[in-house]
Backbone as a ProteinNet text record, in pm:
[ID]
protein_1_A
[PRIMARY]
MSLRDPVKIEIARGHRIKKTVCRSCGATNPFKATKCRKCRSKNLRPKRTKGKAR
[TERTIARY]
-28238.3	-28211	-28062.8	-28033.9	-27894.6	-27856.9	-27737.2	-27686.5	-27586.1	-27620.8	-27530	-27480.7	-27552.6	-27516.2	-27396	-27285.6	-27166.9	-27192.6	-27283.7	-27316.1	-27382.6	-27474.1	-27541.4	-27445.6	-27349.8	-27249.7	-27165.7	-27125	-27045.7	-27126	-27254.6	-27339.4	-27350.5	-27372.9	-27383.4	-27252	-27140.3	-27008.9	-26986.4	-27029.8	-27014.8	-27092.4	-27207	-27288.3	-27244.9	-27191.9	-27161.7	-27014.6	-26925.1	-26784	-26701	-26727.3	-26645.6	-26683.9	-26630.2	-26654.4	-26522.5	-26518.8	-26406.8	-26459.2	-26372.8	-26408.9	-26317.7	-26376.9	-26299.9	-26228.1	-26101	-26024	-26052.1	-26108	-26136.7	-26270.4	-26377.7	-26510.4	-26575.1	-26519.7	-26573	-26687.8	-26719.3	-26828.9	-26789.5	-26887.3	-26861.9	-26889.3	-26805.4	-26811.8	-26806.5	-26841	-26825.7	-26679.5	-26657.5	-26523	-26431.9	-26485.5	-26405.2	-26396.7	-26444.4	-26443.2	-26300.7	-26277.1	-26147.6	-26155.2	-26275.7	-26297.9	-26416.8	-26418.6	-26528.2	-26652.6	-26768.6	-26892.6	-26940	-26892.5	-26935.8	-26838.3	-26711	-26615.8	-26519.7	-26528.1	-26445.8	-26297.3	-26263.4	-26124.4	-26081.5	-25953.9	-25900.8	-25834.1	-25845.9	-25783.6	-25880.7	-25885	-25976	-25897.4	-25961	-25902.7	-26009.9	-25968.8	-26070.5	-26130.6	-26255.9	-26323.8	-26258	-26240.6	-26180.5	-26273.5	-26214.6	-26294.7	-26294	-26380.4	-26397.9	-26274.8	-26198.2	-26087.4	-25963.6	-25951.2	-25830	-25842.5	-25732.9	-25729.6	-25691.4	-25729.7	-25699.3	-25564.7
9826.6	9967.8	9992.1	10071.6	10099.9	10238	10246.4	10374	10428.8	10536.1	10599.2	10733.2	10792.6	10924.1	10910.2	10982.9	10969.2	11005.1	11096.2	11133.4	11016	10949.2	10834	10717.3	10703	10596.7	10620.3	10743.7	10775.3	10754.7	10786.9	10764.3	10614.9	10535.8	10390.9	10331.4	10380	10331.2	10361.3	10476.5	10512	10420.4	10372	10284.3	10139	10095.1	9954	9918	10002.5	9965	10026	10149.3	10216.8	10168	10054.7	9994.1	9942.3	9917.8	9847.3	9716.5	9615.4	9482.9	9448.5	9397.1	9356.6	9226.1	9220.5	9097.6	8994.3	9033.4	8939	8868	8947.4	8886.5	8894.8	8973.2	8979.5	9077.1	9157.7	9253.9	9370.4	9423.5	9541.6	9665.8	9765.6	9888.9	10007.1	10127.5	10246.1	10267.8	10341.2	10359.8	10433.7	10527.9	10607.3	10547	10426.2	10362.7	10333.6	10348.1	10313.3	10184.4	10149.6	10026.3	9952.7	9821.2	9738.6	9765.1	9765.4	9792.1	9672.2	9550.8	9430.8	9389.8	9374.2	9319.7	9424	9547.5	9660.1	9643.6	9557.1	9538.8	9656	9690.2	9796.9	9742.7	9613.4	9547.2	9547.4	9657.9	9674	9683.1	9641.7	9654.6	9709.9	9777.2	9821.6	9703.2	9715.4	9608.4	9588.8	9464.1	9433.9	9475	9523.3	9558.6	9442.1	9447	9336.5	9313.8	9418.7	9407.1	9339.8	9327.6	9271.2	9119.9	9050.1	8904.2	8871.2	8755.1	8714	8650.5
-3146.3	-3128.9	-3154.7	-3253.6	-3283.9	-3231.2	-3181	-3131.2	-3231.3	-3296	-3391.7	-3340.6	-3248.9	-3196.7	-3102.8	-3125.4	-3040.6	-2894.3	-2870	-2731.9	-2660	-2727.8	-2667.9	-2647.7	-2737.8	-2722.6	-2598.2	-2573.8	-2454.5	-2326.3	-2328.3	-2211.5	-2183.3	-2288.4	-2271.4	-2223	-2274.9	-2232.5	-2084.2	-2040.4	-1899.7	-1808.1	-1853.2	-1769.7	-1776.6	-1890.7	-1908.5	-1894.9	-1941.4	-1949.9	-1838.2	-1801.7	-1700.8	-1561.2	-1523.3	-1393.1	-1338.3	-1209.6	-1150.4	-1092.5	-1091.4	-1042.6	-926.3	-820.4	-702.8	-732.7	-699.3	-721.5	-613.2	-501.4	-393.2	-412.7	-435	-441.4	-579.3	-672	-807.1	-826.4	-727.4	-738.9	-828.9	-904.1	-985.3	-901.8	-920.1	-843.1	-938.4	-890.3	-974	-1012.5	-1122	-1174.6	-1077.3	-1002.5	-910.1	-769.9	-752	-620.6	-575.1	-446	-388	-306.9	-261.8	-187.5	-246.2	-230.2	-278	-195.2	-259.8	-189.6	-108.1	-141.7	-69.9	40.5	4.6	101.3	157.5	110.3	156.5	127	32.1	-8.1	-95.9	-91.4	-175.8	-301	-323.8	-438	-556	-631.2	-744.2	-874	-983.3	-1115.7	-1208.2	-1318.5	-1415.3	-1488.8	-1528.4	-1601.4	-1736.2	-1776.8	-1905.5	-2017.8	-2126.5	-2241.8	-2340.9	-2438.1	-2531.4	-2619.1	-2649.1	-2740.7	-2685.7	-2554.7	-2495.5	-2481.8	-2509.3	-2492.6	-2349.2	-2305.3	-2167.2	-2157.1
[MASK]
++++++++++++++++++++++++++++++++++++++++++++++++++++++

């Protein structure tokens, strides 16, 4: 299934890429989260995208 429609690409990006990751336990959280859903830590970072090197 290929996604060519820009609207569908943005919807997919919102579900897959726009996340935050807890630096303490590694859980994925919603993008607008202020605390981790598992450990309640406030130490969150945005999820890395494919284009960035480590």
